[in-house]
N, C-alpha and C positions, 0 to 999 in steps of 0.2 A: 504494500499500499504506500503510495507516495507520502511523504512527510507531511505535506500541507493537508492532504486528506485526513491523515491520522490526527493531526492537531485540531482540525475543524471538528471531527467527530468527538474528540475529547472535550472540546469547549462547548459544543452545542447539542450533542445527541443525548437522548435519553434512552439508555439501553435497558430493556426489560427482559424478563425471561421468555419463555415460549409464547410468541405472538402468532405462530403459524397454526399450531393445532387448533382445531375448532373453527378455522375460517376457510378450510379447504373448499367446501361447497360453494361459498359466496365467491372465492376466487375463481372457480371454474365458470360460475355465471357471468362474472366480469369478462373473462376471456372469450366465452361464447358471444357475448354481445359484441365485443370488438370484432370478432370474425364475422359477425352478421353485418357489420358495417363494411366489409370488404377489406379489413386490415389484417395482414398476415403477421401473426405473432412471431413466426420463425424468421421472417424477412426483417422485421424490426429488431429483434434480438441479435441477428447476425450483423445488422449494420452497426448496432451499438458495440458489439464485440470487436468489429473491424476498426471502428473509430477508437476504441479503447486501447487496442493493441497498437495502432498507429501512434497514439499519444505517448504510450509507454516507451516505444522505440525512440521517439524524440527525447523524452526525459532520460532514458538510459544513455543515449548518445551524449547528451549534455553532461551527464554524471561522468562518464568515461573521459570525455574531454577535460573536465575540471580536474579530475584526478591525475591525468596524464600531465597536464600543465603544472599541477602542484608537485608532482614527482620530479618533473624537469627542472623547476625552479629550485628544488631542494638539493640538486646535484652539486 
C-alpha cells in the first residue's frame, strides 16, 4: 500500500470488524441492478485494476529512481 494511502487510512478511516457477512444478498442485488443498466462489473473492475497497476508502476519507478539517486550521491 502506498505510504500516502496508509497515512490517509490511519487518519480518516473507521476500521470495524466484519462488515461483509450479513450484507451478501444486498450486495448481489446492487450488482444485479448495475448489470441491468448495461454496466459490466468485470469490465469496470478490469479497468480499475489496469489503472491501479499503471499507477503502481509509476510510483515504483519513482521510488527506484530516488533510491538509485541517493545511493549514487552516497558514494
